[in-house]
C-alpha positions in Angstrom: 0.0 0.0 0.0 2.0 2.9 -1.2 0.4 5.9 0.5 0.3 5.3 4.2 2.6 3.1 6.1 1.4 1.6 9.4 3.6 -0.1 11.9 2.7 -3.8 12.3 2.6 -5.4 15.7 2.2 -9.1 15.7 1.7 -11.2 18.8 4.9 -13.2 18.5 6.8 -12.2 21.6 7.5 -14.7 24.3 6.7 -14.0 27.9 9.9 -12.8 29.6 9.0 -13.2 33.2 7.8 -16.0 35.4 4.0 -16.0 35.7 2.3 -16.3 39.0 0.9 -19.6 37.6 3.4 -22.4 37.6 4.2 -22.8 33.9 5.9 -26.1 34.6 2.4 -27.5 35.4 0.8 -25.9 32.3 3.5 -26.2 29.7 2.6 -25.3 26.2 2.0 -28.3 24.0 0.6 -29.1 20.6 -2.2 -31.6 20.4 0.4 -33.9 19.0 2.8 -33.3 21.9 5.3 -30.8 20.5 5.9 -27.3 22.0 3.9 -24.4 20.7 4.1 -21.0 22.4 0.8 -19.8 23.8 -1.3 -22.9 23.6 -1.9 -24.7 26.9 -3.8 -28.0 26.8 -5.7 -29.0 30.0 -4.3 -31.6 32.4 -7.6 -33.4 32.6 -9.5 -33.2 29.3 -13.3 -33.1 29.6 -15.5 -31.4 32.1 -14.1 -31.2 35.7 -16.2 -31.3 38.8 -14.0 -28.8 40.6 -15.3 -25.3 41.2 -13.4 -22.1 40.2 -12.1 -21.4 43.7 -10.7 -24.9 44.0 -8.9 -24.7 40.7 -7.3 -21.3 41.7 -6.0 -22.9 44.9 -4.8 -26.1 43.2 -2.8 -24.0 40.7 -1.1 -22.0 43.4 -2.5 -18.7 42.3 -3.9 -17.7 45.7 -4.2 -19.1 49.2 -7.3 -20.9 50.4 -8.4 -18.2 52.9 -8.2 -15.4 50.2 -10.2 -17.4 47.7 -12.8 -18.5 50.2 -13.4 -14.8 51.1 -13.9 -13.9 47.5 -16.2 -16.9 46.9 -18.3 -15.9 49.9 -18.5 -12.3 48.6 -19.5 -13.5 45.1 -22.3 -15.6 46.6 -23.6 -12.7 48.7 -23.6 -10.4 45.7 -24.9 -12.9 43.3 -22.0 -12.4 40.9 -19.5 -14.7 39.2 -16.6 -15.9 41.4 -14.1 -15.2 38.6 -15.2 -11.6 38.2 -14.8 -11.0 42.0 -11.4 -12.6 42.0 -10.2 -10.2 39.2 -11.8 -7.1 40.8 -10.0 -7.8 44.0 -6.7 -8.2 42.2 -6.3 -11.8 43.2 -6.2 -12.9 39.5 -5.3 -11.2 36.3 -7.6 -11.7 33.3 -5.2 -14.1 31.6 -4.9 -16.2 34.8 -8.7 -16.3 35.1 -8.9 -17.6 31.6 -6.4 -20.4 32.4 -8.4 -21.3 35.5 -11.6 -21.5 33.4 -9.8 -23.7 30.9 -8.6 -26.1 33.5 -12.0 -26.1 35.2 -13.8 -27.3 32.1 -10.9 -29.4 30.6 -10.3 -27.0 27.7 -7.3 -25.5 26.0 -6.1 -22.1 27.0 -4.7 -19.7 24.3 -2.4 -16.9 25.5 -3.0 -14.3 22.7 -0.1 -12.2 23.9 2.3 -14.8 22.6 0.3 -17.1 20.3 1.2 -17.0 16.6 -2.0 -16.3 14.8 -2.9 -18.2 11.6 -4.5 -15.4 9.5 -6.1 -18.1 7.3 -8.1 -19.1 10.3 -8.7 -15.6 11.5 -10.1 -14.4 8.2 -12.8 -17.1 8.2 -15.1 -14.7 10.0 -15.2 -10.9 9.9 -13.6 -8.8 12.7 -17.0 -7.4 13.5 -18.5 -10.8 13.9 -15.6 -11.9 16.1 -16.1 -8.8 18.2 -19.9 -9.5 18.6 -19.3 -13.1 19.6 -16.2 -12.3 21.7 -14.6 -15.2 19.9 -11.7 -15.3 17.4 -10.4 -18.2 15.2 -6.7 -18.4 15.8 -5.5 -21.6 14.1 -6.2 -25.2 13.0 -5.6 -28.4 14.9 -3.9 -31.4 13.4 -7.3 -33.0 12.7 -8.5 -29.9 10.8 -10.7 -28.5 13.5 -10.8 -24.7 13.9 -9.2 -23.5 17.1 -11.3 -20.6 18.4 -10.2 -18.4 21.3 -13.3 -17.4 23.3 -14.0 -15.2 26.3 -16.7 -17.8 27.3 -15.6 -21.2 25.8 -18.7 -22.9 27.2 -21.1 -20.9 25.0 -22.5 -23.6 22.8 -24.5 -21.2 20.7 -21.4 -19.2 19.7 -19.6 -22.4 18.9 -22.5 -23.6 16.7 -22.7 -20.3 14.9 -19.0 -20.1 14.1 -19.1 -23.7 13.0 -21.8 -22.9 10.5 -20.1 -19.8 9.2 -16.7 -21.5 8.8 -17.9 -24.9 7.7 -15.5 -26.5 10.2 -15.6 -28.5 13.4 -14.8 -26.1 16.3 -12.3 -26.7 19.1 -13.1 -24.0 21.7 -10.2 -22.5 23.9 -10.4 -20.1 26.8 -8.7 -16.7 26.3 -8.3 -13.6 28.4 -11.1 -11.1 27.8 -8.6 -8.3 28.0 -6.3 -9.9 25.4 -9.1 -10.9 23.2 -10.5 -7.3 23.1 -7.0 -5.9 22.3 -6.5 -8.5 19.5 -9.9 -7.8 18.0 -9.2 -4.0 18.0 -5.9 -4.6 16.4 -7.5 -6.6 13.6 -10.0 -3.8 12.9 -7.3 -1.5 11.7 -7.0 1.2 9.1 -6.5 -1.2 6.3 -9.8 -0.6 4.5 -9.5 3.1 4.9 -6.0 3.1 3.6 -6.9 0.9 0.6 -9.8 3.2 -0.1 -7.5 6.2 -0.1 -5.0 4.6 -2.4 -7.7 3.5 -4.8 -9.7 6.7 -4.8 -6.8 9.1 -4.8 -6.0 7.9 -8.3 -9.4 9.1 -9.5 -10.0 12.1 -7.2 -8.1 15.3 -6.5 -7.3 16.5 -3.0 -10.3 18.7 -2.8 -12.6 15.9 -4.0 -11.5 13.8 -1.0 -13.0 16.4 1.3 -16.6 15.6 0.6 -19.7 16.5 2.5 -20.1 15.2 6.1 -23.0 13.0 5.0 -20.7 10.8 2.9 -19.3 8.6 5.7 -17.5 6.6 3.0 -15.2 9.4 2.0 -11.6 8.1 2.4 -10.2 11.1 4.3 -13.2 11.0 6.7 -12.6 7.3 7.3 -8.9 7.9 7.8 -9.4 10.6 10.4 -12.0 8.6 12.3 -9.7 5.6 12.2 -6.7 7.5 13.6 -8.9 8.7 16.5 -10.3 5.2 17.1 -6.8 3.7 17.1 -5.6 6.4 19.6 -8.5 5.7 21.9 -7.8 1.9 21.7 -4.2 2.5 22.7 -5.3 4.8 25.6 -3.4 7.7 24.0 -3.9 11.2 25.6 -2.8 13.2 22.5 -2.6 12.8 18.8 0.2 14.8 17.0 0.0 15.4 13.3 3.5 16.6 12.5 4.3 18.0 8.9 7.9 17.3 7.8 9.8 18.1 4.6 8.4 15.0 3.0 5.6 13.0 4.6 3.6 13.9 7.6 3.9 11.8 10.7 1.1 10.9 13.1 2.2 10.2 16.6 0.3 9.1 19.7 1.3 10.1 23.3 0.7 6.9 25.4 1.6 6.9 29.1 3.3 10.3 28.6 5.6 9.1 25.8 5.3 9.9 22.1 5.5 7.1 19.6 4.9 6.8 15.8 1.5 5.7 14.7 1.2 6.3 11.0 2.8 8.2 8.0 0.7 10.3 5.6 2.0 11.1 2.2 2.7 14.8 1.6 0.0 15.3 -1.1 -2.7 14.0 1.3 -1.6 15.7 4.5 -3.4 19.0 3.7 -6.7 17.1 3.2 -6.3 15.3 6.6 -5.6 18.6 8.4 -8.5 20.3 6.6 -10.8 17.5 7.6 -9.8 17.9 11.3 -10.4 21.7 11.1 -13.8 21.1 9.5 -14.7 18.8 12.4 -13.5 21.4 14.9 -15.4 24.2 13.1 -12.2 26.1 12.3 -11.4 28.3 9.3 -9.8 26.0 6.8 -8.7 29.0 4.6 -6.6 30.5 7.5 -3.2 28.7 7.7 -1.1 31.6 9.0 -2.2 31.8 12.7 -2.9 29.2 15.4 -6.5 28.2 15.9 -8.2 26.1 18.6 -11.5 24.3 18.7 -13.1 21.0 19.7 -15.3 18.2 18.3 -16.8 14.9 19.5 -16.9 11.4 18.1 -18.4 8.1 19.2 -15.9 5.3 19.4 -17.1 1.8 20.3 -20.2 3.3 21.9 -18.2 5.8 24.0 -18.4 9.6 23.6 -14.9 11.0 22.9 -14.4 14.8 23.2 -11.4 16.1 21.4 -9.6 19.5 21.8 -7.9 20.7 18.7 -5.0 23.1 18.3 -3.5 24.0 14.9 0.0 25.4 14.5 1.5 27.2 11.4 4.8 25.4 11.2 7.6 25.9 8.7 6.8 22.6 6.8 3.0 23.1 6.9 0.2 23.2 9.3 0.4 20.9 12.3 -2.3 19.7 14.6 -2.4 18.5 18.2 -5.6 16.7 19.4 -6.2 16.2 23.1 -8.4 13.2 23.8 -11.0 13.6 26.6 -12.6 10.2 27.1 -16.1 10.7 28.7 -16.2 6.9 29.3 -13.4 7.0 31.9 -14.7 6.2 35.3 -13.7 8.3 38.3 -12.0 6.0 40.8 -11.7 6.2 44.6 -8.9 7.7 46.6 -7.1 4.4 47.0 -6.6 4.2 43.2 -4.4 7.3 43.1 -1.4 5.4 44.5 -0.7 7.7 47.5 1.2 6.2 50.5 -1.0 5.6 53.5 0.1 8.6 55.5 -0.2 10.9 52.4 -3.7 9.6 51.7 -4.7 10.2 55.3 -3.5 13.9 55.2 -5.2 14.5 51.9 -8.5 12.9 53.1 -8.5 15.0 56.2 -8.0 18.2 54.2 -10.8 17.6 51.7 -13.2 16.7 54.5 -12.8 20.0 56.3 -15.7 22.4 55.9 -13.6 25.2 54.6 -10.1 26.1 53.5 -8.1 25.6 50.3 -6.5 22.3 49.0 -4.1 22.9 46.1 -2.7 20.3 43.6 0.5 21.3 41.8 2.6 20.0 39.0 3.3 20.5 35.3 0.8 20.0 32.5 0.0 16.3 32.2 0.9 15.3 35.7 -2.6 14.1 36.6 -3.8 17.1 38.7 -7.3 17.0 37.2 -7.6 13.3 38.0 -6.7 14.0 41.6 -9.3 16.7 41.9 -12.0 14.6 40.2 -11.3 11.8 42.6 -11.6 14.2 45.6 -14.9 15.5 44.2 -16.1 12.0 43.8 -15.3 11.2 47.4 -17.1 14.4 48.5 -20.2 13.8 46.3 -22.4 12.3 48.9 -25.6 14.2 48.0 -25.4 16.3 51.1 -23.2 19.0 49.7 -23.6 21.6 46.9 -20.6 21.1 44.7 -19.8 23.6 41.8 -16.9 23.5 39.4 -15.5 25.9 36.8 -13.1 24.2 34.4 -11.4 24.6 31.0 -12.5 22.2 29.7 -14.9 20.0 31.6 -13.0 16.7 31.2 -15.3 14.4 33.1 -18.9 14.8 33.9 -20.0 13.6 37.3 -23.6 13.1 38.2 -24.7 15.3 41.2 -22.1 18.0 40.6 -22.8 21.4 38.8 -20.0 21.9 36.3 -19.3 25.1 34.4 -17.2 25.5 31.3 -15.3 28.8 30.9 -16.1 30.8 27.7 -13.7 33.7 27.3 -15.4 34.9 24.1 -18.7 35.3 26.1 -16.8 36.9 29.0 -17.0 33.9 31.3 -13.4 33.6 32.7 -12.3 31.8 35.8 -12.6 34.9 38.0 -16.0 35.9 36.6 -17.4 32.4 36.9 -15.9 32.0 40.4 -17.4 35.3 41.6 -20.8 34.2 40.3 -20.5 30.8 42.1 -20.1 32.4 45.5 -23.7 33.7 45.1 -25.0 30.2 44.3 -24.8 28.7 47.8 -21.9 26.3 47.3 -20.3 24.1 49.9 -17.4 22.9 47.7 -15.9 24.9 44.8 -13.4 23.4 42.3 -11.5 25.9 40.2 -9.7 24.2 37.3 -6.6 26.4 37.6 -5.5 29.5 39.4 -3.9 31.5 36.6 -3.9 35.1 37.8 -4.1 37.4 40.8 -7.8 38.0 40.4 -8.7 34.3 40.5 -6.3 33.6 43.3 -7.7 36.4 45.4 -11.3 35.2 45.0 -10.4 31.6 45.7 -8.6 32.6 48.9 -11.5 34.8 50.0 -13.9 31.8 49.3 -11.7 29.5 51.4 -11.8 32.0 54.3 -15.6 32.5 54.2 -16.8 29.0 54.8 -16.2 27.2 51.5 -13.9 24.3 50.6 -11.9 25.3 47.6 -10.0 22.8 45.4 -7.7 24.1 42.7 -4.4 23.6 40.8 -1.2 25.6 40.4 1.9 25.1 38.3 4.8 24.8 40.7 7.6 22.2 40.9 6.8 21.1 44.5 4.3 21.5 47.2 6.0 24.2 49.4 6.6 26.4 46.3 2.9 26.8 45.9 2.8 29.1 49.0 5.4 31.4 47.5 3.6 31.4 44.2 0.4 32.7 45.8 2.4 35.4 47.5 4.1 36.3 44.2 0.7 36.7 42.7 -0.1 39.5 45.2 -1.9 37.6 47.9 -0.9 38.8 51.3 1.0 36.3 53.5 -1.6 36.5 56.3 -4.4 35.5 53.8 -2.3 32.6 52.4 -1.4 31.3 55.9 -5.1 31.4 57.0 -6.7 29.9 53.8 -4.4 27.1 52.6 -4.7 23.8 54.5 -3.0 21.2 52.2 -0.9 21.2 49.1 -0.3 18.1 46.9 2.6 18.0 44.4 2.5 15.2 41.9 4.0 13.6 38.8 3.0 10.6 36.7 5.4 7.7 36.2 4.9 4.7 33.9 4.1 1.4 35.7 5.8 -1.8 34.7 3.9 -4.3 32.6 3.0 -7.1 35.1 3.2 -9.7 32.3 6.8 -9.2 31.2 8.7 -7.3 33.9 11.8 -9.1 35.3 14.2 -8.6 38.2 17.0 -6.2 37.4 20.6 -6.8 38.2 22.0 -3.7 39.9 25.1 -3.4 42.0 24.9 -2.7 45.7 26.8 0.6 45.2 24.3 1.9 42.5 21.4 0.9 44.7 22.9 2.7 47.7 23.6 5.8 45.5 19.9 5.9 44.6 18.7 5.3 48.2 17.6 1.8 47.4 20.0 -0.3 49.5 18.6 -3.8 49.9 15.9 -3.3 47.3 15.2 -5.7 44.4 14.2 -3.5 41.5 12.6 -4.7 38.2 13.2 -3.6 34.7 11.0 -3.4 31.6 11.2 -6.1 28.9 8.3 -5.7 26.4 5.6 -7.9 25.1 2.5 -7.5 22.9 0.3 -6.6 25.9 2.3 -3.4 26.5 3.2 -2.6 22.9 6.8 -3.8 23.5 7.5 -0.8 25.8 7.7 -2.8 29.0 5.3 -0.3 30.6 1.6 -0.3 30.9 -0.4 2.5 32.5 0.8 5.2 34.9 0.6 5.9 38.6 1.2 9.1 40.6 4.1 9.9 42.9 3.1 12.4 45.5 4.3 15.0 48.0 1.5 15.9 50.4 2.2 18.9 52.7 -0.2 19.8 55.5 0.0 23.5 56.4 0.7 23.2 60.1 1.1 26.0 62.6 4.9 26.1 62.3 4.6 26.4 58.5 1.9 29.2 58.9 4.4 31.1 61.0 7.0 30.7 58.3 4.6 32.0 55.7 3.9 35.1 57.8 7.7 35.7 58.1 8.0 35.3 54.2 10.6 32.6 54.9 12.4 30.8 52.1 10.9 27.7 50.6 13.8 25.6 51.9 13.0 26.4 55.5 9.4 25.3 54.9 10.6 22.1 53.3 12.8 21.2 56.4 9.8 21.7 58.7 7.4 19.8 56.5 9.8 16.8 56.1 10.4 16.8 59.9 6.6 16.6 60.3 6.5 13.5 58.0 6.1 14.9 54.5 7.5 12.4 51.9 9.3 14.1 49.0 8.3 13.2 45.4 11.5 11.3 44.8 11.2 9.4 48.0 7.7 8.3 47.1 8.9 7.2 43.7 11.7 5.2 45.2 9.2 3.4 47.4 7.3 2.4 44.3 10.5 1.1 42.9 11.0 -1.1 46.0 7.4 -2.3 45.6 8.1 -3.4 42.0 5.6 -0.9 40.5 8.0 1.2 38.4 11.7 1.5 37.6 14.7 3.5 38.7 14.9 5.1 35.2 11.3 6.3 35.4 11.9 8.0 38.8 15.1 9.6 37.5 13.3 10.8 34.3 10.4 12.5 36.3 12.4 13.9 39.3 15.9 14.6 37.9 15.1 18.3 37.4 14.3 18.5 41.1 17.7 17.4 42.4 
C-alpha cells in the first residue's frame, strides 16, 4: 500500500518473566505433543467437577483463605466468582482464563504470545468476532478450527461459528482483556488506507473532502480511524507533524510519544483540513494558530477532542487532546498515595472550609486527583460547583461550568458568580492570575472548601507562588490547608517485567539499599514498551502552625521544606523510590520525572 505506512505489531513475543501460575504444570504443548508458544492443553481433558475457587488454589494462584473470602462475597452479591477474583486483584484476566480452561478441561490460548494463523482468523469478519467475543486463531492437526473465546462454554457461539466457517470447532479459553485488544488490532485502518490509495488515483485532493454526509469518503474514514486507534491504545494526545516529505502521526501513550502512521505529503493537507472542519475552524486560514473541539463516538463511548493547529515551517500541524467521557472516576485508593499521604489528603478535603491545592506541570494528573476528591465528597449532602477549562469528566450530582472567554466567562468571573450560588465545595480548574487567586482565597476564608491547581515544581513552592501573585501572606497562611505536588510515572507491565541486576553501590547511590528492583522487557500486551499504565508519585504537605508562622515571616521555601519533612512529608523522589521497591516502576522512570528537582 503505497500511500500510508502503518507499523505492524504481531503477537509473537514470548513472555519474559515467570507467571504467577506455575508454567511447569501448564507447559505449552501441541495436540500432538510438541511445544507451541501460547497454547496450553488441559491436564484433565473433559468437564471437571471442581469449582473455580478450588482450581485457583490447586494451581497455586492464591491461598485458600483469600479465595474463600472472594467466593463468599461472590455468593452474597450474586456475581460470578471469577469476576470478583479479578476485581480484588487476586487474579489477572489471563490467569482467570487459564483457570476456566482447567475447570472445564479445555485448551487455553495466550493471545499475547500465540502465533495467529491469519487463514483461520479471516474465516469470519472482525465485526462478527467482536460481537461473539470469539476469534479463530488456528487449526488443529485433525482440521478443526481452534477458536479463542471469552466464554468457551457458550455452545450457541460455537455452533454459529461452526456454520459460518464450515468446520468443526475446538473452543479454547482466552483472556477477555487480550481478546479485546486483539480484535481491536484486527479492525485496523487497512480498509480506509486501501480506499484512499484507490480513490486518490481518481480524485483530487479537494474531492477527498466531501460533505459530512458521505461517511464513506476516504479522508473521513482515515481521520476517524486515527482517532479510534488512539483511543484503543489509551493515548492522551494525537500529534499530526508535517515534515519536509511526509507527515507523521504520533500518539502520546503513558506520557511518551511514539509513531502511529505516516501520511504522504500530497494527502496531508486534506487530513488537516478535515480535522479543522470537524472542529469548526477556518480552513482557509493557515497563518495563525487556531483552537476548537469536536466529539466522536468510538465503540459506543463519547470522545471529546480539543484541537490546536499550529502554522509550522513545513506546513500546518495539529495536536488533538483526547478527553474520554467513558473514563470512570476511581476512589482515593486508586491514586497510589502512600497511606500517610492519603490520610493527610483525606482529612484536608473533608474540612468544611479552606483551600486544597494540587500542583505539578501540565499532564501530571492534577485534574484526575481533583476529580477523585470531588467523587469522594459527592455524597448528595453538599452543593458542589466546578469551573473548568474544559470539563474533562462529567460527574452526576455536581454542577459543572465551562469557561467561555469569548462570552466573557473567565475563571474569575465564573468563580465570583459561584459564590452567590450557595456552594459548599468549589473546584477551580486552575489558578492562573491574581484575580482568580484572590477570589479563591476569599472563598476559602468565608466558609467554602476550595479545590484548585497551580503550576509549581513542588508543594512548598505553591505558597510562595500565591504570595508572588499578590496575595498577602496572612491570607495565604489562613486559607491554605493542604498542598499536593505530583508527577505521573509509567508502571511496569506485570506480564513481562523481570528482576533487574543492579550493583549494591548503585542501589545505595539511589537510596535503594537492599531493594530488588525490576526492569521493563516488552511484550505484545504493553506494545513492546515494557510499561503499561501510569501511577502518581506524590508530595503531600499539611500546612501546620509552624509552617503558617514561616509564611507570615516570608521565609524561604527551603525552610518550609525542612519543617514539612520533619513533620512527616514524603518528597516526590522518596515516594517514587518506594514504588521502585514495591516493583511498580523503575529507577529510570523516577530519574526521568524527578531529575530536574535534584
